[in-house]
Legacy VTK file of the C-alpha trace (Angstrom):
# vtk DataFile Version 3.0
C-alpha trace
ASCII
DATASET POLYDATA
POINTS 108 float
135.712 87.190 64.020
133.832 89.685 66.167
131.254 88.680 68.713
128.130 90.723 69.373
130.058 92.778 71.943
132.980 93.611 69.682
135.666 91.243 70.989
137.925 90.036 68.161
139.021 86.741 69.699
135.558 85.322 70.248
135.642 85.853 74.014
132.951 87.829 75.749
133.635 90.928 77.789
133.044 90.523 81.481
130.099 92.583 82.617
130.173 94.786 85.692
130.931 92.720 88.752
131.890 92.987 92.387
135.261 91.921 93.662
135.423 90.935 97.324
137.065 94.229 98.330
134.512 96.341 96.453
131.623 94.318 97.862
132.978 94.898 101.376
133.245 98.631 100.622
129.708 98.781 99.210
128.270 96.876 102.157
130.079 99.084 104.707
128.798 102.201 102.939
125.242 100.808 102.845
125.420 100.151 106.576
126.891 103.581 107.357
124.256 105.371 105.263
121.395 103.231 106.599
120.448 101.888 103.172
117.923 99.071 102.979
119.870 96.353 101.150
122.851 95.114 103.153
124.638 91.778 103.311
125.568 89.550 106.244
129.190 90.503 107.010
130.194 86.939 107.918
129.068 85.735 104.478
130.983 88.507 102.692
134.156 87.765 104.690
133.847 84.066 103.783
134.115 84.763 100.041
137.356 83.820 98.261
139.751 86.755 97.765
139.637 86.450 93.947
135.840 86.093 93.619
134.001 87.901 90.816
130.285 88.353 91.439
128.480 89.265 88.189
125.774 91.885 88.442
122.505 90.585 87.010
120.264 93.629 87.563
120.590 97.243 88.642
118.177 100.059 89.313
118.660 103.559 90.593
117.193 103.919 94.055
116.438 107.035 96.090
114.974 105.902 99.431
116.009 104.253 102.688
113.394 103.366 105.272
110.792 105.205 103.204
112.717 108.494 103.366
114.481 110.218 100.441
118.281 109.742 100.447
121.170 110.279 98.066
120.746 108.337 94.821
122.422 104.941 94.906
122.408 101.822 92.743
120.522 98.768 93.921
122.573 95.862 92.588
121.451 92.258 92.347
124.337 89.886 91.751
124.948 86.169 91.329
126.530 84.460 94.361
128.989 81.557 94.098
126.196 79.281 95.349
124.070 80.347 92.343
121.643 82.398 94.406
120.892 86.078 93.876
121.727 88.671 96.532
121.334 92.440 96.552
123.180 95.385 98.028
122.557 99.126 97.844
125.743 100.599 96.414
126.765 104.273 96.494
127.271 105.647 92.990
131.001 106.310 93.432
131.594 102.648 94.277
129.261 101.438 91.507
131.097 103.595 88.960
134.412 102.074 90.085
133.294 98.447 89.581
135.327 96.590 86.974
133.727 95.340 83.808
131.507 96.727 81.126
127.861 97.632 81.788
127.056 96.965 78.105
128.423 93.422 78.379
126.258 92.917 81.467
123.158 93.882 79.475
124.153 91.560 76.614
124.742 88.682 79.053
121.226 89.008 80.403
LINES 1 109
108 0 1 2 3 4 5 6 7 8 9 10 11 12 13 14 15 16 17 18 19 20 21 22 23 24 25 26 27 28 29 30 31 32 33 34 35 36 37 38 39 40 41 42 43 44 45 46 47 48 49 50 51 52 53 54 55 56 57 58 59 60 61 62 63 64 65 66 67 68 69 70 71 72 73 74 75 76 77 78 79 80 81 82 83 84 85 86 87 88 89 90 91 92 93 94 95 96 97 98 99 100 101 102 103 104 105 106 107
């Protein structure tokens, strides 16, 4: 049996998601580049090492503080507490995130 995302065993593909290490990298880059959406470092450090934070929404973004900057991805993701948080993520880090963007779209 195939599901709507092509998996043979009936399981769903995991959509794009942050691991703790990649979220730390994205947040550090956002801070270094002065991007608008950054996370509280203490909260990020408190996450379990094996956490997977599914991305619920993305949009390309081109500004920081009202000024044009290098294109980056604004990512909204689901926190372990069930809340939504957002971080501005450089494209090289976004492209390296595990998971399948198509599965993310199908999940939503």
